[in-house]
C-alpha positions in Angstrom: 0.0 0.0 0.0 1.3 3.4 -0.9 1.6 5.9 1.9 0.9 9.5 1.2 3.3 12.0 2.7 4.3 15.6 1.9 7.9 14.6 1.1 9.9 12.7 -1.5 12.9 12.0 0.7 14.6 13.2 3.8 17.7 14.3 1.9 16.7 17.9 1.3 15.2 20.5 3.5 11.6 21.5 3.0 11.3 24.8 1.2 8.3 26.5 -0.4 10.5 29.5 -1.3 11.7 30.1 -4.8 15.4 29.8 -5.4 15.1 32.9 -7.7 13.7 35.9 -6.0 13.6 39.4 -7.4 16.9 41.2 -6.8 17.8 44.8 -6.2 19.1 46.0 -9.6 22.7 47.3 -9.7 22.9 50.0 -12.4 26.6 49.0 -13.0 25.4 45.6 -14.2 23.8 47.1 -17.3 26.5 48.9 -19.2 25.5 51.3 -22.0 25.6 49.1 -25.2 22.4 47.6 -26.4 22.0 44.5 -28.6 19.0 43.2 -30.6 17.5 39.7 -30.6 15.0 38.8 -33.3 12.9 35.9 -32.2 10.7 33.4 -34.0 9.6 33.2 -37.6 8.1 36.7 -37.4 11.5 38.1 -36.1 9.9 39.9 -33.1 12.5 42.4 -31.9 13.8 42.5 -28.4 16.4 45.1 -27.3 18.5 44.2 -24.2 21.6 45.5 -22.5 24.6 43.7 -23.9 26.5 43.5 -20.6 23.7 41.9 -18.6 22.7 39.5 -21.3 26.3 38.3 -21.8 26.6 37.9 -18.1 23.7 35.4 -18.1 25.4 32.7 -20.2 28.5 32.0 -22.2 26.2 31.4 -25.2 25.4 35.1 -25.5 28.9 36.2 -24.7 30.1 34.0 -27.6 27.4 35.3 -29.8 28.1 39.0 -29.3 31.8 38.9 -28.5 33.0 35.8 -30.2 32.0 36.7 -33.8 29.0 34.7 -34.7 26.9 37.8 -35.1 28.1 40.9 -37.0 30.1 43.1 -34.6 28.8 46.3 -36.1 25.1 45.3 -36.1 25.0 43.3 -32.9 21.8 41.5 -34.0 21.2 37.8 -33.0 18.4 35.9 -34.7 16.7 33.0 -32.9 14.1 31.9 -35.6 13.3 28.6 -33.9 12.3 30.1 -30.5 8.9 31.4 -29.4 8.5 35.1 -28.9 6.1 34.7 -26.0 8.7 32.5 -24.2 11.5 35.0 -24.9 9.5 37.8 -23.4 9.5 35.9 -20.1 13.2 35.2 -20.5 13.7 39.0 -20.9 11.9 39.6 -17.7 14.0 37.0 -15.9 17.2 38.6 -17.3 16.3 41.9 -15.6 14.5 40.8 -12.5 15.3 37.2 -11.7 11.6 36.4 -12.1 9.8 35.0 -15.2 6.7 37.0 -14.3 6.2 40.7 -14.2 4.9 42.5 -11.1 1.2 41.8 -10.8 1.2 38.7 -13.0 0.3 35.3 -11.7 0.9 31.8 -13.0 -2.2 32.2 -15.1 -0.3 34.8 -17.2 2.3 32.3 -18.4 1.4 29.3 -20.5 2.6 25.8 -20.0 4.2 26.1 -23.4 6.3 29.1 -22.4 7.3 27.4 -19.1 8.5 24.2 -20.8 10.2 26.4 -23.5 12.0 28.4 -20.8 13.4 25.3 -19.2 14.5 23.9 -22.6 16.0 27.3 -23.6 18.1 27.2 -20.5 19.0 23.6 -21.1 20.3 24.2 -24.6 22.1 27.4 -23.8 23.6 26.4 -20.4 21.5 28.7 -18.1 20.7 26.5 -15.0 19.4 29.5 -13.0 16.8 30.0 -15.7 15.9 26.3 -15.6 15.4 26.6 -11.8 13.2 29.7 -12.3 11.1 27.7 -14.8 10.9 24.8 -12.3 9.6 27.2 -9.7 6.9 28.5 -12.0 5.9 25.1 -13.3 5.4 23.8 -9.7 3.4 26.9 -8.8 1.2 26.6 -11.9 0.6 22.9 -11.3 -0.2 23.5 -7.6 -2.8 26.3 -8.4 -4.4 24.6 -11.3 -4.3 20.9 -10.1 -3.5 19.9 -13.7 -0.6 18.1 -15.3 0.3 19.1 -18.9 1.0 15.6 -20.2 0.6 16.8 -23.8 4.1 18.3 -23.5 5.8 15.0 -22.7 7.0 14.4 -26.3 8.6 17.8 -26.3 10.2 17.4 -22.9 11.7 14.0 -23.8 12.9 15.1 -27.2 14.6 18.2 -25.9 16.2 17.1 -22.6 18.9 14.6 -21.5 18.2 11.4 -19.7 19.0 12.9 -16.3 16.8 16.0 -16.8 15.1 17.5 -13.8 12.2 18.4 -16.0 11.7 14.8 -17.0 11.8 13.7 -13.3 9.3 16.4 -12.4 6.8 15.2 -15.0 7.3 11.6 -14.0 6.8 12.3 -10.3 3.7 14.4 -11.0 2.0 11.6 -12.8 3.3 8.8 -10.5 2.7 10.5 -7.2 -0.6 12.4 -7.9 -2.2 9.4 -9.7 -1.3 7.2 -6.7 -3.3 9.5 -4.4 -6.6 9.2 -6.3 -9.1 9.1 -4.8 -7.8 11.3 -2.0 -9.3 14.4 -0.5 -5.8 16.0 -0.5 -5.7 16.1 -4.3 -8.5 16.8 -6.7 -7.3 16.9 -10.3 -8.6 19.3 -12.9 -10.7 18.0 -14.6 -11.6 15.2 -12.2 -11.4 12.6 -14.9 -7.8 13.6 -15.9 -6.0 10.6 -14.4 -8.2 8.2 -16.5 -7.4 10.3 -19.6 -3.7 10.1 -18.9 -3.7 6.3 -19.5 -6.2 6.0 -22.3 -4.8 4.2 -25.4 -4.9 7.4 -27.5 -2.8 9.2 -24.8 -0.4 6.3 -24.2 0.4 6.2 -28.0 1.7 9.7 -27.8 3.9 9.2 -24.7 7.6 8.7 -25.3 8.7 5.1 -24.5 11.4 6.5 -22.1 8.7 8.3 -20.2 6.7 5.0 -19.8 9.8 3.3 -18.6 10.6 6.1 -16.1 7.0 6.1 -14.9 7.0 2.3 -14.4 10.2 2.6 -12.4 8.8 5.4 -10.3 5.7 3.4 -9.5 7.9 0.4 -8.5 9.8 2.7 -6.1 6.5 3.8 -4.6 5.5 0.2 -4.0 8.8 -0.7 -2.4 8.9 2.4 -0.3 12.0 3.8 -2.0 9.9 6.8 -3.0 7.1 8.4 -1.0 4.1 10.0 -2.5 4.2 13.7 -2.5 1.1 15.9 -2.7 2.9 19.3 -2.0 5.6 19.7 -4.6 6.3 23.2 -3.4 7.8 21.9 -0.2 10.4 19.9 -2.2 11.0 22.2 -5.2 14.7 22.2 -4.5 14.9 18.5 -5.3 14.3 19.5 -8.9 16.7 22.3 -9.2 19.6 22.1 -11.7 23.0 22.6 -10.2 25.0 25.4 -11.9 27.9 24.0 -13.9 31.4 25.3 -13.3 32.1 28.6 -15.1 28.7 28.8 -16.8 25.7 30.9 -16.2 25.4 33.6 -13.5 22.3 35.0 -11.9 20.9 38.0 -13.8 21.3 41.5 -12.6 24.0 41.0 -9.9 26.1 38.5 -11.7 26.5 36.2 -8.7 27.4 32.5 -9.3 
């Protein structure tokens, strides 16, 4: 019998606090030079301070300082990225938060959140990935929904040890294990049954099904405990910054 607890393991301290909080902006972090980033097929234009953007990740430093954009024009094109996602990235660059003041998790789509994590994965920005994890957990908690339709994208765009993969697996394994349970009411109520319909299973990546089976095995053996409050263990899904890679936006701290 699976026991329901508000923890996944005893290895990390409970914390409902975000790892990325809004920071006091240091004007010296900005510099004076501006660069342009054109995003998506429509080439939506974003203008950012070069110094703070290059401070975020070596990818941008290489782009604007290493010669794979024209030095004179300082324009970087990202045709395969989504402009809505990049708008939240721009907010994060300047504030450390993917949402603007007054916005809630309802103001950012699942698509943008998954996209932010993958953007950070590809370009080596672990602090952005952690901000996306925070926002994903907040959105799931408030909506009582699991966006399983994004599983193919998650598994196509992340490595085997991805924290985003693990979060999706634990969502499905742990929350499905608690039903029926007055501590968790999915939205819509029939959602868990829809997760495992044949038409849904056919769209799930094989690696996800294997990961889910292993997670369910761990629940049965007691190696993993059911977690209803993912906010309390958000740090378990954080990506550890790699050596000499991305820094936090604004203040440039490691």
